[in-house]
RODOTI-84873 format. One line per 4 residues: number of its first residue (from 1); their letters; for each residue x, y, z of C-alpha. Coordinates in Angstrom, 1 decimal, decimal comma. Each point is the difference from the previous one (the first is absolute). Layout:
# residues N
NUM = A = X:Y:Z; ...
//
This chain:
# residues 88
1 = MSES = 0,0:0,0:0,0; 1,4:3,4:-0,9; -0,2:3,0:2,3; -0,7:3,5:-1,1
5 = TGTT = 2,9:2,4:0,6; -1,7:3,0:-1,5; -1,0:3,0:2,1; -3,0:2,1:-0,3
9 = SPVN = -0,2:3,7:0,6; -2,7:1,4:2,3; -3,2:1,0:-1,7; -1,7:3,2:0,7
13 = DART = -3,2:-1,3:1,6; -2,9:2,5:-0,5; -1,6:-1,5:3,1; 2,8:1,1:2,4
17 = TPWP = 1,3:3,1:-1,8; -1,2:3,2:1,7; -2,7:1,8:-2,0; 0,9:3,3:-1,6
21 = EGVV = -1,4:3,1:1,7; -3,6:0,7:-0,8; -0,9:-3,6:-1,1; -3,2:-1,0:1,6
25 = ARYL = -0,4:-3,4:-1,7; 2,3:-2,4:-1,9; -0,9:-3,0:-2,2; 2,4:-2,7:-1,1
29 = TVAG = 0,0:-0,8:-3,7; 0,4:-3,4:-1,5; 3,7:0,6:-0,7; 0,9:1,6:3,3
33 = ATVD = -0,3:3,7:-0,8; -2,5:2,1:2,0; -2,9:2,3:-0,9; 0,0:2,9:2,5
37 = IVDK = -2,8:2,4:0,9; 1,1:3,4:1,2; -2,3:2,3:1,9; 0,7:3,5:-1,3
41 = GIDE = -2,3:1,7:2,5; -3,2:1,9:-0,4; 1,5:3,1:-1,7; 0,7:-1,9:-3,2
45 = RWRY = -2,6:-0,5:-2,8; 0,9:-3,7:-0,2; 0,6:-1,2:3,5; 1,2:-3,6:-0,6
49 = DTAC = 2,8:-0,8:-2,4; 0,6:-3,6:-1,0; 3,3:-1,1:-1,5; 1,6:-3,4:-0,9
53 = TGCP = 3,7:-0,3:0,9; 0,5:-2,5:-2,8; -1,7:1,5:-3,0; -1,3:3,5:-1,1
57 = HKDM = -3,6:-0,6:1,3; -1,3:3,0:1,9; -3,5:1,2:1,0; -1,6:2,7:2,0
61 = SVVE = -3,2:0,1:2,1; -1,9:2,2:2,4; -1,4:-3,1:1,8; 2,4:-2,3:1,9
65 = EYAR = -2,3:-3,1:-0,6; 0,4:0,6:-3,8; 3,7:0,4:0,3; 0,2:-3,3:2,0
69 = RDAQ = -2,1:-1,8:-2,6; 2,2:1,2:-2,8; 3,2:-0,9:1,8; -1,2:-3,5:0,9
73 = RHAS = -1,2:-0,6:-3,5; 3,3:1,1:-1,5; 2,1:-2,0:2,5; -1,9:-3,2:-0,8
77 = VCRA = 1,1:0,1:-3,7; 3,3:2,0:-0,2; 3,0:-2,2:-0,8; 2,6:2,8:-0,1
81 = LPRP = 3,0:-0,6:2,2; 0,7:2,7:2,6; 2,3:2,7:-1,3; 3,4:-0,2:1,7
85 = AVTA = 1,2:2,7:2,3; 2,2:2,6:-1,6; 3,4:0,2:1,5; 2,4:2,9:-0,5
//
């Protein structure tokens, strides 16, 4: 029996990574990216911004429930991998 000698690098786990400031909900996509909902406050025309961290999907809503539905729907089908962090 052969033994594996390879090593694996740690994976950025969306379930344990701190949420960015302003994110009120986060949904995990099929491929491990996230769809985040940001509450922009009552002074904005569109209060809730929804954005996928794997693909260009974005949406806006004035109702949190609608933003959550959109985010969950997108997360259930998106297969884009999470974009890697940019290092300088």
